[in-house]
N, C-alpha and C positions, 0 to 999 in steps of 0.2 A: 370553192367555186363562187365568183361575185354573181350573185341573185338579181343585181341589176339590172344586167345586160340580158337577161332570160326573155324569150319570145313569148308572148301571151299563148296559153294553149288554146287552140281551134276549136274547142269542143263546143258543140252548140246544144247538147243535151238530147240529141235525137241519134242514138246508139244503136245501128241497125245495120249489120254486114250485108252485101248483096252476094250474089253467087260466086262473084269475084274477091271475095274477102275485103271489100271497101267499104267503109263506113258510110252511109247516105247521108250524114249528118256534116261531117268534118273531111271527108275524103282520104282520111288516112288509112292503113293496114291495121290490122290487130296488133302486129308488132311495132308499129310506130306509136300507137296510142299506148301501149303499156311500157314501152321504153321512154317514153318523153321526158321524164323527170331526171332520166341519167343523162341525157344528149347535151352538148355544148350548144351554145346558141347558133353559132352556123349550121351545126346539123337540124337544130329546130327549125332553121329559117327555110334549108332547103326542104324539109318535108312539107312546110308550110306551103311553098311556092309547087311542089309536085300535087299535093293535096289538091290546091286551086283548079290546076288542072285538069284532073281525075274528076272534080266535080262538075266542072264545064262540058267534059266527054261524057259523063253520065248524064246531064240534063240533055245535051244533044241527042243522045239514044232515044231517051225518053219522049223527045218531041217529034221523032219520027213516026 
């Protein structure tokens, strides 16, 4: 696998899962975090996109 095309790991070092199993730091699920190094860049990008949405939703929930 070509490592030059890999997506940077979105972890920010704040690894705390909420009650839905979503990390409060990066927005990934536990399996997305543990599987990260085995995924193709397109799969990683899909997770990054989903996790950004999850973090935005979490932020909205906490602002209510």
